[in-house]
N, C-alpha and C positions, 0 to 999 in steps of 0.2 A: 758566258765568259767568266772566268774565275780570276780574281785579283789576289795578290799576297795580303796577308792579314794586316801588315803595317801601313796599308794605303789609307790616305785621308778619306773621310766620308764625302765631303763636299768641297769643291774648289770653284770659286766665282772669279772670273777674270774680266777685266775691262781695260781697254787700251794697253794690252800687255803683249809681250813677245817671249815665248818659252820654247825650249827644245823638247822637253819630255814632260808629260803630265800623266799621272796615274792616280785614279780616285774612283769612288763609287759613283759620284755625280760630278760632271764638269759642265759649267755654264760659261761660255765665252761670248763676249760682246766687243766688237771692234778689236779683235786680238789675232795674233798670228802664232800658230803652234806647229812644230815640226811633227811630233808624234803624240798620239793620245791613246791611252788604254783605260777604259771606263765601263762600268755597267750601264750608265746612262750619260748621254752627251747632248748639249744644246748649243747651237751656234747661231749668232745673230750678227750679220755683217762682219764675219771673221774668215780666216783662211787657215787651212790645216793640210799638211802633206799626207800623213798616214793616220787613219782613225780606225780603231778596233773597239767596238762597243756592242752592247746588247740592244739598246734602244737609242735611236738617233733622231733628233729634231733639228732641221736646218732651215734658216731663213736668210736670204740675201748674202750668201757666202760662197766661197770657192774652196773646193776640196780636191785633193789629189787621189789617194787610194782610200776607199771606204770598205770596211768589212763589218757588217752589222746584222743582227738577227731581225730587227724591225727598223725601218727608216721612213721618216716623213720629211720630204724635201720640197721646199718652195722657193721659187725665184733664185735659183742657185746654179752654179757651174761645177761639174765633177769630171774628173778624168776617167777613173774606173770606180764603179760602185757595185758591190755585191751585197745582197741582203736576202734573207728568207722571204720577207714580206716588205714590199716597198710601195709607198704612195708618193708620187712626185707631180708637182704642178709648175707650169711655166719655167722649166729648167732645161739645161743643156748638158749632155754627157757624151763622153767618148764611147764608153762601154757600160752598159747596164746589164747586170746578171741578177736574176731574182726568180724565186719559185712562183711568186704572185706579184704582178705589177699592176697598180692602179694609177693611171696617168691622165693628165689634162694638159695638153699643149707641151709635149716633151719633144725635144730634138736630140737624137742620138746617132752616133756613128754605127754602133752595133747593139742590138738588144737580144739577149738570150733569156727567155722566160717560158715557163710552162703555161702560165695564164697571163694574158695581157688584156686589161680593160681600159678603154679610153682612147684619146687621140695621141698617137705616137708617130712621129715622123723620123724615119731612119735615112741615113745617108746612102746606104746601099740596100736595094731590095735583093731577093733571092737570086734573080737572074744576073744582076750586076756583080754580086759577090762570087758567083760561080765563074763568071767571065774573068774577074780579077784574079781568082785563084789559078785558072788555066793559063792565063797570060803570064802571071808571075812564075809559075812552074816552068813554062816554056822558056822564058828569059833566063831563069836560073840554070836550066839544063843546057842551053846554048853557051852560057858563060863557062860552065864546067867543062864542056866539050872543047871549046876553044882553048881554055887554060890547059887542058890535058895535052892538046897538040902542040901548043907553044912552049909550055914549060915541062912537058912530060920527059920521061927517061929517054936517054939517047944511048944506043949501043955502039 
């Protein structure tokens, strides 16, 4: 990740609320941030909506969208997290995407990874995901067909 030259080197936040933070290193403790762009970011008991960073360390935090090269996540909740390499312990996620995932007691709705090591519990296994896709497609097709007959062109 490359930052503009005018970015501060280090930002330490405690009991803060910010809309946008951009720096080489961001440390947040008990803070809420809407958007972060940093080479390195550390969260302790904080919340963030969008995080774009090279290296991420998270403890007891809530994150929305995460894009990182390397992520170390513990006792946290994430909506969508993508990283080249991810280590996660005792956390919950909606979607985890990683080239290499090392996990211990992770619960996730969907996991996409080339390599998974550790205990990962997913909401849907392969069979359930296939069934949900087929049923969703069938329902969408029926709705389109009914819509065509009810609201279609009349000559």
